[in-house]
N, CA, C and O atoms as a CHARMM CRD file, in Angstrom:
* protein
*
  340
    1    1 MET  N     96.61400  82.95100  77.22800 PROA 1      0.00000
    2    1 MET  CA    96.87900  83.80600  78.36100 PROA 1      0.00000
    3    1 MET  C     96.06700  85.10200  78.28100 PROA 1      0.00000
    4    1 MET  O     95.53600  85.58300  79.28100 PROA 1      0.00000
    5    2 ARG  N     95.98700  85.64800  77.07800 PROA 2      0.00000
    6    2 ARG  CA    95.20900  86.89000  76.94400 PROA 2      0.00000
    7    2 ARG  C     93.74800  86.65000  77.28900 PROA 2      0.00000
    8    2 ARG  O     93.11500  87.48000  77.94200 PROA 2      0.00000
    9    3 ALA  N     93.21400  85.51900  76.85400 PROA 3      0.00000
   10    3 ALA  CA    91.80700  85.21400  77.14200 PROA 3      0.00000
   11    3 ALA  C     91.59600  84.98300  78.64000 PROA 3      0.00000
   12    3 ALA  O     90.55100  85.35300  79.17600 PROA 3      0.00000
   13    4 ARG  N     92.55100  84.39200  79.30500 PROA 4      0.00000
   14    4 ARG  CA    92.43000  84.09100  80.73300 PROA 4      0.00000
   15    4 ARG  C     92.57200  85.33300  81.60200 PROA 4      0.00000
   16    4 ARG  O     91.82700  85.51000  82.56600 PROA 4      0.00000
   17    5 TYR  N     93.53400  86.19600  81.26000 PROA 5      0.00000
   18    5 TYR  CA    93.86700  87.31300  82.14200 PROA 5      0.00000
   19    5 TYR  C     93.32200  88.67000  81.70500 PROA 5      0.00000
   20    5 TYR  O     92.97400  89.49600  82.54900 PROA 5      0.00000
   21    6 LEU  N     93.24400  88.90500  80.41900 PROA 6      0.00000
   22    6 LEU  CA    92.88200  90.24300  79.95800 PROA 6      0.00000
   23    6 LEU  C     91.43200  90.36300  79.50100 PROA 6      0.00000
   24    6 LEU  O     90.79500  91.39200  79.72500 PROA 6      0.00000
   25    7 GLN  N     90.91200  89.32800  78.86800 PROA 7      0.00000
   26    7 GLN  CA    89.54600  89.41500  78.34700 PROA 7      0.00000
   27    7 GLN  C     88.50000  89.61000  79.44200 PROA 7      0.00000
   28    7 GLN  O     87.58200  90.40700  79.24900 PROA 7      0.00000
   29    8 PRO  N     88.59500  88.91400  80.59700 PROA 8      0.00000
   30    8 PRO  CA    87.59800  89.16600  81.64600 PROA 8      0.00000
   31    8 PRO  C     87.58300  90.62500  82.10600 PROA 8      0.00000
   32    8 PRO  O     86.54100  91.14700  82.50200 PROA 8      0.00000
   33    9 LEU  N     88.73300  91.27000  82.05300 PROA 9      0.00000
   34    9 LEU  CA    88.81100  92.68600  82.43200 PROA 9      0.00000
   35    9 LEU  C     88.17200  93.55200  81.35800 PROA 9      0.00000
   36    9 LEU  O     87.39100  94.45600  81.65700 PROA 9      0.00000
   37   10 ARG  N     88.50400  93.27200  80.12500 PROA 10     0.00000
   38   10 ARG  CA    87.99100  94.07600  79.01200 PROA 10     0.00000
   39   10 ARG  C     86.48000  93.91200  78.86200 PROA 10     0.00000
   40   10 ARG  O     85.79800  94.81400  78.37500 PROA 10     0.00000
   41   11 ASP  N     85.97100  92.78100  79.27200 PROA 11     0.00000
   42   11 ASP  CA    84.52200  92.56000  79.20400 PROA 11     0.00000
   43   11 ASP  C     83.75200  93.49500  80.12700 PROA 11     0.00000
   44   11 ASP  O     82.53800  93.64100  79.98300 PROA 11     0.00000
   45   12 THR  N     84.44000  94.12900  81.07200 PROA 12     0.00000
   46   12 THR  CA    83.77600  95.06200  81.98800 PROA 12     0.00000
   47   12 THR  C     83.78000  96.49300  81.44900 PROA 12     0.00000
   48   12 THR  O     83.25500  97.39600  82.10100 PROA 12     0.00000
   49   13 GLY  N     84.35700  96.71200  80.28000 PROA 13     0.00000
   50   13 GLY  CA    84.32100  98.03200  79.65200 PROA 13     0.00000
   51   13 GLY  C     85.46400  98.93900  80.06600 PROA 13     0.00000
   52   13 GLY  O     86.59600  98.49200  80.25600 PROA 13     0.00000
   53   14 ALA  N     85.15300 100.21600  80.20400 PROA 14     0.00000
   54   14 ALA  CA    86.17500 101.23500  80.47400 PROA 14     0.00000
   55   14 ALA  C     86.91900 100.96500  81.77200 PROA 14     0.00000
   56   14 ALA  O     88.13300 101.15500  81.84200 PROA 14     0.00000
   57   15 PHE  N     86.19800 100.52200  82.80700 PROA 15     0.00000
   58   15 PHE  CA    86.88100 100.23200  84.06600 PROA 15     0.00000
   59   15 PHE  C     87.89800  99.11200  83.87900 PROA 15     0.00000
   60   15 PHE  O     88.98700  99.16300  84.45100 PROA 15     0.00000
   61   16 GLY  N     87.56000  98.11900  83.09600 PROA 16     0.00000
   62   16 GLY  CA    88.48800  97.02000  82.83400 PROA 16     0.00000
   63   16 GLY  C     89.76500  97.50900  82.17200 PROA 16     0.00000
   64   16 GLY  O     90.85100  97.00300  82.45800 PROA 16     0.00000
   65   17 GLU  N     89.63700  98.49400  81.28700 PROA 17     0.00000
   66   17 GLU  CA    90.82700  99.06400  80.65100 PROA 17     0.00000
   67   17 GLU  C     91.69700  99.78200  81.68400 PROA 17     0.00000
   68   17 GLU  O     92.92400  99.75600  81.58700 PROA 17     0.00000
   69   18 GLU  N     91.06600 100.42200  82.66900 PROA 18     0.00000
   70   18 GLU  CA    91.83100 101.06500  83.74800 PROA 18     0.00000
   71   18 GLU  C     92.57500 100.01600  84.56700 PROA 18     0.00000
   72   18 GLU  O     93.70700 100.24000  84.99800 PROA 18     0.00000
   73   19 VAL  N     91.93300  98.87800  84.77600 PROA 19     0.00000
   74   19 VAL  CA    92.58600  97.79500  85.51200 PROA 19     0.00000
   75   19 VAL  C     93.77900  97.26200  84.71500 PROA 19     0.00000
   76   19 VAL  O     94.84500  97.02100  85.28200 PROA 19     0.00000
   77   20 VAL  N     93.60500  97.08000  83.41700 PROA 20     0.00000
   78   20 VAL  CA    94.70800  96.60800  82.56800 PROA 20     0.00000
   79   20 VAL  C     95.87100  97.59400  82.62600 PROA 20     0.00000
   80   20 VAL  O     97.02100  97.18800  82.79800 PROA 20     0.00000
   81   21 GLU  N     95.58200  98.87400  82.48500 PROA 21     0.00000
   82   21 GLU  CA    96.63200  99.90100  82.56000 PROA 21     0.00000
   83   21 GLU  C     97.32700  99.85800  83.92300 PROA 21     0.00000
   84   21 GLU  O     98.54900  99.97500  84.00900 PROA 21     0.00000
   85   22 SER  N     96.54300  99.68900  84.97200 PROA 22     0.00000
   86   22 SER  CA    97.09900  99.62500  86.32300 PROA 22     0.00000
   87   22 SER  C     98.00600  98.41300  86.48900 PROA 22     0.00000
   88   22 SER  O     99.06700  98.50800  87.10600 PROA 22     0.00000
   89   23 LEU  N     97.59300  97.27600  85.94100 PROA 23     0.00000
   90   23 LEU  CA    98.41600  96.06800  86.02900 PROA 23     0.00000
   91   23 LEU  C     99.73800  96.23800  85.29600 PROA 23     0.00000
   92   23 LEU  O    100.79400  95.85400  85.79800 PROA 23     0.00000
   93   24 ARG  N     99.66700  96.82100  84.09800 PROA 24     0.00000
   94   24 ARG  CA   100.91900  97.06500  83.33800 PROA 24     0.00000
   95   24 ARG  C    101.87800  97.93300  84.14700 PROA 24     0.00000
   96   24 ARG  O    103.06900  97.64100  84.25500 PROA 24     0.00000
   97   25 CYS  N    101.33700  98.99000  84.70100 PROA 25     0.00000
   98   25 CYS  CA   102.15700  99.92000  85.47200 PROA 25     0.00000
   99   25 CYS  C    102.66900  99.25500  86.75200 PROA 25     0.00000
  100   25 CYS  O    103.81800  99.46500  87.13900 PROA 25     0.00000
  101   26 TYR  N    101.84200  98.46900  87.40000 PROA 26     0.00000
  102   26 TYR  CA   102.20300  97.75100  88.62500 PROA 26     0.00000
  103   26 TYR  C    103.38600  96.81800  88.36900 PROA 26     0.00000
  104   26 TYR  O    104.32800  96.77300  89.16000 PROA 26     0.00000
  105   27 LEU  N    103.33500  96.08000  87.27000 PROA 27     0.00000
  106   27 LEU  CA   104.44300  95.18800  86.93700 PROA 27     0.00000
  107   27 LEU  C    105.68400  95.98400  86.55100 PROA 27     0.00000
  108   27 LEU  O    106.79600  95.61300  86.92500 PROA 27     0.00000
  109   28 ALA  N    105.50700  97.07100  85.81000 PROA 28     0.00000
  110   28 ALA  CA   106.63900  97.90200  85.38400 PROA 28     0.00000
  111   28 ALA  C    107.32100  98.57700  86.57000 PROA 28     0.00000
  112   28 ALA  O    108.50300  98.91500  86.50100 PROA 28     0.00000
  113   29 ASN  N    106.57900  98.77300  87.65400 PROA 29     0.00000
  114   29 ASN  CA   107.13000  99.41800  88.84000 PROA 29     0.00000
  115   29 ASN  C    107.51200  98.41300  89.92500 PROA 29     0.00000
  116   29 ASN  O    107.55400  98.74200  91.11100 PROA 29     0.00000
  117   30 GLY  N    107.78500  97.19800  89.50100 PROA 30     0.00000
  118   30 GLY  CA   108.27800  96.19700  90.44000 PROA 30     0.00000
  119   30 GLY  C    107.28200  95.84100  91.53400 PROA 30     0.00000
  120   30 GLY  O    107.67400  95.48600  92.64500 PROA 30     0.00000
  121   31 ARG  N    105.96100  95.93800  91.21200 PROA 31     0.00000
  122   31 ARG  CA   104.88500  95.60400  92.15300 PROA 31     0.00000
  123   31 ARG  C    104.89500  96.51100  93.37800 PROA 31     0.00000
  124   31 ARG  O    104.43000  96.11800  94.44700 PROA 31     0.00000
  125   32 ASN  N    105.41600  97.70700  93.22800 PROA 32     0.00000
  126   32 ASN  CA   105.45000  98.68300  94.31200 PROA 32     0.00000
  127   32 ASN  C    104.18500  99.53600  94.23500 PROA 32     0.00000
  128   32 ASN  O    104.02100 100.33900  93.31700 PROA 32     0.00000
  129   33 ILE  N    103.29700  99.35400  95.20700 PROA 33     0.00000
  130   33 ILE  CA   102.00100 100.02400  95.16300 PROA 33     0.00000
  131   33 ILE  C    102.11900 101.54500  95.26000 PROA 33     0.00000
  132   33 ILE  O    101.52500 102.23300  94.43000 PROA 33     0.00000
  133   34 PRO  N    102.84800 102.10600  96.22000 PROA 34     0.00000
  134   34 PRO  CA   102.92500 103.58100  96.26500 PROA 34     0.00000
  135   34 PRO  C    103.51700 104.19100  94.98800 PROA 34     0.00000
  136   34 PRO  O    103.01300 105.19900  94.49300 PROA 34     0.00000
  137   35 ARG  N    104.56300 103.59500  94.46500 PROA 35     0.00000
  138   35 ARG  CA   105.19200 104.13000  93.24600 PROA 35     0.00000
  139   35 ARG  C    104.23300 104.01700  92.05300 PROA 35     0.00000
  140   35 ARG  O    104.14100 104.93100  91.23400 PROA 35     0.00000
  141   36 THR  N    103.52000 102.88500  91.96500 PROA 36     0.00000
  142   36 THR  CA   102.56800 102.69500  90.87500 PROA 36     0.00000
  143   36 THR  C    101.42200 103.68700  90.97300 PROA 36     0.00000
  144   36 THR  O    101.03000 104.28300  89.97000 PROA 36     0.00000
  145   37 ALA  N    100.88100 103.86800  92.17000 PROA 37     0.00000
  146   37 ALA  CA    99.78700 104.82600  92.35900 PROA 37     0.00000
  147   37 ALA  C    100.22700 106.22900  91.95800 PROA 37     0.00000
  148   37 ALA  O     99.47700 106.96700  91.31900 PROA 37     0.00000
  149   38 GLU  N    101.43200 106.58300  92.33300 PROA 38     0.00000
  150   38 GLU  CA   101.95400 107.90600  91.96100 PROA 38     0.00000
  151   38 GLU  C    102.07800 108.03100  90.44400 PROA 38     0.00000
  152   38 GLU  O    101.71100 109.05800  89.87200 PROA 38     0.00000
  153   39 ALA  N    102.59000 106.99600  89.79700 PROA 39     0.00000
  154   39 ALA  CA   102.75400 107.02600  88.33800 PROA 39     0.00000
  155   39 ALA  C    101.40900 107.13100  87.62200 PROA 39     0.00000
  156   39 ALA  O    101.30700 107.75000  86.56300 PROA 39     0.00000
  157   40 LEU  N    100.37800 106.51800  88.21100 PROA 40     0.00000
  158   40 LEU  CA    99.04500 106.55600  87.61100 PROA 40     0.00000
  159   40 LEU  C     98.23200 107.77200  88.04700 PROA 40     0.00000
  160   40 LEU  O     97.14300 108.01800  87.52700 PROA 40     0.00000
  161   41 HSD  N     98.76400 108.52700  88.99900 PROA 41     0.00000
  162   41 HSD  CA    98.07000 109.70500  89.55400 PROA 41     0.00000
  163   41 HSD  C     96.74300 109.30400  90.20200 PROA 41     0.00000
  164   41 HSD  O     95.71700 109.95900  90.01900 PROA 41     0.00000
  165   42 VAL  N     96.79700 108.19600  90.97400 PROA 42     0.00000
  166   42 VAL  CA    95.62400 107.74500  91.73300 PROA 42     0.00000
  167   42 VAL  C     96.03800 107.49400  93.17900 PROA 42     0.00000
  168   42 VAL  O     97.22300 107.36200  93.48400 PROA 42     0.00000
  169   43 HSD  N     95.04600 107.43000  94.06300 PROA 43     0.00000
  170   43 HSD  CA    95.30100 107.11300  95.46400 PROA 43     0.00000
  171   43 HSD  C     95.69100 105.64200  95.57600 PROA 43     0.00000
  172   43 HSD  O     95.24500 104.81800  94.77700 PROA 43     0.00000
  173   44 VAL  N     96.51700 105.31300  96.55900 PROA 44     0.00000
  174   44 VAL  CA    96.95000 103.91500  96.72500 PROA 44     0.00000
  175   44 VAL  C     95.75400 102.98400  96.92100 PROA 44     0.00000
  176   44 VAL  O     95.79100 101.83800  96.47200 PROA 44     0.00000
  177   45 ASN  N     94.69800 103.45400  97.58000 PROA 45     0.00000
  178   45 ASN  CA    93.52200 102.60200  97.76000 PROA 45     0.00000
  179   45 ASN  C     92.79400 102.34500  96.44200 PROA 45     0.00000
  180   45 ASN  O     92.20300 101.28200  96.25600 PROA 45     0.00000
  181   46 THR  N     92.83400 103.30800  95.53600 PROA 46     0.00000
  182   46 THR  CA    92.25800 103.10900  94.20400 PROA 46     0.00000
  183   46 THR  C     93.01800 102.01000  93.48800 PROA 46     0.00000
  184   46 THR  O     92.41300 101.12700  92.88000 PROA 46     0.00000
  185   47 LEU  N     94.33200 102.05800  93.55500 PROA 47     0.00000
  186   47 LEU  CA    95.13900 101.02300  92.92700 PROA 47     0.00000
  187   47 LEU  C     94.86800  99.66700  93.57100 PROA 47     0.00000
  188   47 LEU  O     94.70400  98.67000  92.86900 PROA 47     0.00000
  189   48 ARG  N     94.82100  99.62300  94.87800 PROA 48     0.00000
  190   48 ARG  CA    94.53700  98.35200  95.56100 PROA 48     0.00000
  191   48 ARG  C     93.18400  97.78800  95.13300 PROA 48     0.00000
  192   48 ARG  O     93.04100  96.58000  94.94700 PROA 48     0.00000
  193   49 TYR  N     92.21000  98.65100  94.98000 PROA 49     0.00000
  194   49 TYR  CA    90.88900  98.22000  94.53100 PROA 49     0.00000
  195   49 TYR  C     90.97500  97.61800  93.12900 PROA 49     0.00000
  196   49 TYR  O     90.40700  96.55700  92.86900 PROA 49     0.00000
  197   50 ARG  N     91.67600  98.28600  92.23900 PROA 50     0.00000
  198   50 ARG  CA    91.81600  97.77700  90.86800 PROA 50     0.00000
  199   50 ARG  C     92.52000  96.42200  90.85200 PROA 50     0.00000
  200   50 ARG  O     92.11900  95.52500  90.11000 PROA 50     0.00000
  201   51 LEU  N     93.55200  96.26900  91.65400 PROA 51     0.00000
  202   51 LEU  CA    94.26400  94.99000  91.71200 PROA 51     0.00000
  203   51 LEU  C     93.36300  93.89900  92.29200 PROA 51     0.00000
  204   51 LEU  O     93.40000  92.75500  91.84100 PROA 51     0.00000
  205   52 ALA  N     92.56900  94.25000  93.27500 PROA 52     0.00000
  206   52 ALA  CA    91.62600  93.28900  93.85300 PROA 52     0.00000
  207   52 ALA  C     90.57400  92.88300  92.82600 PROA 52     0.00000
  208   52 ALA  O     90.18000  91.71800  92.77400 PROA 52     0.00000
  209   53 ARG  N     90.12000  93.82200  92.01700 PROA 53     0.00000
  210   53 ARG  CA    89.13700  93.49500  90.97100 PROA 53     0.00000
  211   53 ARG  C     89.73800  92.53600  89.95400 PROA 53     0.00000
  212   53 ARG  O     89.04500  91.64100  89.47000 PROA 53     0.00000
  213   54 PHE  N     91.01300  92.70300  89.62200 PROA 54     0.00000
  214   54 PHE  CA    91.67100  91.73500  88.74300 PROA 54     0.00000
  215   54 PHE  C     91.55600  90.33900  89.34000 PROA 54     0.00000
  216   54 PHE  O     91.17800  89.39000  88.65300 PROA 54     0.00000
  217   55 GLU  N     91.88100  90.22300  90.61300 PROA 55     0.00000
  218   55 GLU  CA    91.84400  88.91600  91.27000 PROA 55     0.00000
  219   55 GLU  C     90.42900  88.35000  91.29700 PROA 55     0.00000
  220   55 GLU  O     90.24000  87.15000  91.09600 PROA 55     0.00000
  221   56 GLU  N     89.44300  89.19000  91.54100 PROA 56     0.00000
  222   56 GLU  CA    88.04900  88.73700  91.56900 PROA 56     0.00000
  223   56 GLU  C     87.57700  88.28500  90.19200 PROA 56     0.00000
  224   56 GLU  O     86.92300  87.25000  90.06600 PROA 56     0.00000
  225   57 LEU  N     87.90700  89.05600  89.16600 PROA 57     0.00000
  226   57 LEU  CA    87.42100  88.76100  87.82200 PROA 57     0.00000
  227   57 LEU  C     88.11700  87.57000  87.17600 PROA 57     0.00000
  228   57 LEU  O     87.52300  86.86600  86.35900 PROA 57     0.00000
  229   58 THR  N     89.36900  87.34700  87.54200 PROA 58     0.00000
  230   58 THR  CA    90.12500  86.25400  86.91800 PROA 58     0.00000
  231   58 THR  C     90.24300  85.02700  87.81000 PROA 58     0.00000
  232   58 THR  O     90.54800  83.93400  87.33200 PROA 58     0.00000
  233   59 GLY  N     90.00400  85.20400  89.09900 PROA 59     0.00000
  234   59 GLY  CA    90.18100  84.08500  90.02300 PROA 59     0.00000
  235   59 GLY  C     91.63800  83.75100  90.27500 PROA 59     0.00000
  236   59 GLY  O     91.95600  82.66300  90.75500 PROA 59     0.00000
  237   60 ARG  N     92.52100  84.68000  89.95400 PROA 60     0.00000
  238   60 ARG  CA    93.96100  84.46900  90.10900 PROA 60     0.00000
  239   60 ARG  C     94.53500  85.48200  91.08800 PROA 60     0.00000
  240   60 ARG  O     94.07800  86.62300  91.15300 PROA 60     0.00000
  241   61 SER  N     95.53600  85.06000  91.84600 PROA 61     0.00000
  242   61 SER  CA    96.15500  85.91900  92.85300 PROA 61     0.00000
  243   61 SER  C     97.42900  86.56000  92.31700 PROA 61     0.00000
  244   61 SER  O     98.25100  85.90100  91.68000 PROA 61     0.00000
  245   62 LEU  N     97.58000  87.85000  92.58400 PROA 62     0.00000
  246   62 LEU  CA    98.81400  88.53500  92.19600 PROA 62     0.00000
  247   62 LEU  C     99.97500  88.19500  93.12900 PROA 62     0.00000
  248   62 LEU  O    101.10100  88.63900  92.90500 PROA 62     0.00000
  249   63 ASP  N     99.71100  87.42200  94.15900 PROA 63     0.00000
  250   63 ASP  CA   100.77700  86.92500  95.02800 PROA 63     0.00000
  251   63 ASP  C    101.38100  85.63100  94.48900 PROA 63     0.00000
  252   63 ASP  O    102.39900  85.15700  94.99400 PROA 63     0.00000
  253   64 ASP  N    100.75400  85.06500  93.46800 PROA 64     0.00000
  254   64 ASP  CA   101.20600  83.80500  92.88200 PROA 64     0.00000
  255   64 ASP  C    102.19100  84.08700  91.74200 PROA 64     0.00000
  256   64 ASP  O    101.88400  84.82900  90.81000 PROA 64     0.00000
  257   65 THR  N    103.36100  83.48800  91.83500 PROA 65     0.00000
  258   65 THR  CA   104.39800  83.71000  90.81800 PROA 65     0.00000
  259   65 THR  C    103.93100  83.29500  89.43300 PROA 65     0.00000
  260   65 THR  O    104.20500  83.98900  88.45400 PROA 65     0.00000
  261   66 ASP  N    103.22700  82.17000  89.33700 PROA 66     0.00000
  262   66 ASP  CA   102.73500  81.72600  88.02900 PROA 66     0.00000
  263   66 ASP  C    101.81500  82.76800  87.40400 PROA 66     0.00000
  264   66 ASP  O    101.87900  83.01400  86.20000 PROA 66     0.00000
  265   67 THR  N    100.96700  83.37500  88.21300 PROA 67     0.00000
  266   67 THR  CA   100.06700  84.41800  87.70800 PROA 67     0.00000
  267   67 THR  C    100.86200  85.59100  87.17000 PROA 67     0.00000
  268   67 THR  O    100.55500  86.10500  86.09400 PROA 67     0.00000
  269   68 LEU  N    101.87000  86.01800  87.89300 PROA 68     0.00000
  270   68 LEU  CA   102.68100  87.15800  87.44500 PROA 68     0.00000
  271   68 LEU  C    103.39200  86.86400  86.13800 PROA 68     0.00000
  272   68 LEU  O    103.43300  87.70700  85.24200 PROA 68     0.00000
  273   69 VAL  N    103.95100  85.66800  86.02900 PROA 69     0.00000
  274   69 VAL  CA   104.65800  85.29000  84.80000 PROA 69     0.00000
  275   69 VAL  C    103.68100  85.20500  83.63400 PROA 69     0.00000
  276   69 VAL  O    103.94800  85.72900  82.55200 PROA 69     0.00000
  277   70 GLU  N    102.55200  84.54500  83.85700 PROA 70     0.00000
  278   70 GLU  CA   101.57600  84.38700  82.78100 PROA 70     0.00000
  279   70 GLU  C    100.96200  85.72600  82.38700 PROA 70     0.00000
  280   70 GLU  O    100.70800  85.95800  81.20500 PROA 70     0.00000
  281   71 LEU  N    100.72100  86.60100  83.34000 PROA 71     0.00000
  282   71 LEU  CA   100.19700  87.92600  83.03500 PROA 71     0.00000
  283   71 LEU  C    101.21000  88.71400  82.19800 PROA 71     0.00000
  284   71 LEU  O    100.83900  89.40800  81.25100 PROA 71     0.00000
  285   72 SER  N    102.46300  88.60100  82.55000 PROA 72     0.00000
  286   72 SER  CA   103.51300  89.25300  81.77500 PROA 72     0.00000
  287   72 SER  C    103.53000  88.71400  80.34000 PROA 72     0.00000
  288   72 SER  O    103.65900  89.48200  79.38700 PROA 72     0.00000
  289   73 TRP  N    103.40200  87.41000  80.19400 PROA 73     0.00000
  290   73 TRP  CA   103.33500  86.80400  78.85100 PROA 73     0.00000
  291   73 TRP  C    102.12900  87.32400  78.08100 PROA 73     0.00000
  292   73 TRP  O    102.22200  87.61800  76.88900 PROA 73     0.00000
  293   74 ALA  N    100.99400  87.43700  78.77200 PROA 74     0.00000
  294   74 ALA  CA    99.78200  87.93600  78.11200 PROA 74     0.00000
  295   74 ALA  C    100.00100  89.34600  77.57900 PROA 74     0.00000
  296   74 ALA  O     99.57800  89.65800  76.46600 PROA 74     0.00000
  297   75 PHE  N    100.65200  90.19400  78.35400 PROA 75     0.00000
  298   75 PHE  CA   100.93300  91.55100  77.89200 PROA 75     0.00000
  299   75 PHE  C    101.88400  91.53400  76.69600 PROA 75     0.00000
  300   75 PHE  O    101.68700  92.28400  75.74000 PROA 75     0.00000
  301   76 HSD  N    102.89800  90.70000  76.74100 PROA 76     0.00000
  302   76 HSD  CA   103.82900  90.60800  75.62000 PROA 76     0.00000
  303   76 HSD  C    103.14800  90.05400  74.37200 PROA 76     0.00000
  304   76 HSD  O    103.39200  90.52400  73.26100 PROA 76     0.00000
  305   77 ALA  N    102.29500  89.05500  74.56400 PROA 77     0.00000
  306   77 ALA  CA   101.58000  88.47500  73.43000 PROA 77     0.00000
  307   77 ALA  C    100.62400  89.48300  72.80800 PROA 77     0.00000
  308   77 ALA  O    100.40900  89.49000  71.59600 PROA 77     0.00000
  309   78 GLU  N    100.06100  90.32500  73.64700 PROA 78     0.00000
  310   78 GLU  CA    99.11900  91.31900  73.15600 PROA 78     0.00000
  311   78 GLU  C     99.79100  92.33000  72.23300 PROA 78     0.00000
  312   78 GLU  O     99.17700  92.78900  71.27000 PROA 78     0.00000
  313   79 THR  N    101.01700  92.67500  72.51000 PROA 79     0.00000
  314   79 THR  CA   101.71600  93.62600  71.65400 PROA 79     0.00000
  315   79 THR  C    102.16100  92.98500  70.35400 PROA 79     0.00000
  316   79 THR  O    102.45100  93.68300  69.38300 PROA 79     0.00000
  317   80 ALA  N    102.21900  91.64800  70.32800 PROA 80     0.00000
  318   80 ALA  CA   102.69500  90.94000  69.13800 PROA 80     0.00000
  319   80 ALA  C    101.55800  90.39900  68.28100 PROA 80     0.00000
  320   80 ALA  O    101.80200  89.96000  67.15800 PROA 80     0.00000
  321   81 ALA  N    100.32100  90.41600  68.77800 PROA 81     0.00000
  322   81 ALA  CA    99.20600  89.81900  68.05900 PROA 81     0.00000
  323   81 ALA  C     97.96900  90.70900  68.15400 PROA 81     0.00000
  324   81 ALA  O     97.88700  91.57900  69.02100 PROA 81     0.00000
  325   82 PRO  N     97.00700  90.48500  67.25500 PROA 82     0.00000
  326   82 PRO  CA    95.76300  91.26000  67.34300 PROA 82     0.00000
  327   82 PRO  C     94.95600  90.89000  68.57500 PROA 82     0.00000
  328   82 PRO  O     95.15600  89.81500  69.14000 PROA 82     0.00000
  329   83 PRO  N     94.03700  91.77100  69.00800 PROA 83     0.00000
  330   83 PRO  CA    93.22700  91.49000  70.20800 PROA 83     0.00000
  331   83 PRO  C     92.40900  90.21200  70.07400 PROA 83     0.00000
  332   83 PRO  O     92.00800  89.81700  68.97900 PROA 83     0.00000
  333   84 VAL  N     92.17500  89.57900  71.21800 PROA 84     0.00000
  334   84 VAL  CA    91.33200  88.38300  71.26200 PROA 84     0.00000
  335   84 VAL  C     89.88900  88.81900  71.06200 PROA 84     0.00000
  336   84 VAL  O     89.44400  89.79300  71.66900 PROA 84     0.00000
  337   85 SER  N     89.15700  88.10800  70.21800 PROA 85     0.00000
  338   85 SER  CA    87.74600  88.47700  70.01600 PROA 85     0.00000
  339   85 SER  C     86.81900  87.40700  70.53900 PROA 85     0.00000
  340   85 SER  O     85.60000  87.55000  70.45200 PROA 85     0.00000
């Protein structure tokens, strides 16, 4: 899961890390875009752009329940294991 969802983002460098942070916050805020943007101190369009880049880079939709569950697993696995190389 980490290789599928997180590595394509990290391969883009610093921006990819911003996308990962945005995704974590987005899930933690119940997928509420205005609340997430406020928590990240970014404009809602910036957040929407980051979420769209996730979808472009991974080929997965954040509207798909399987994607949300697997992304959540990837985040949990990341805290329990070393980074994918």
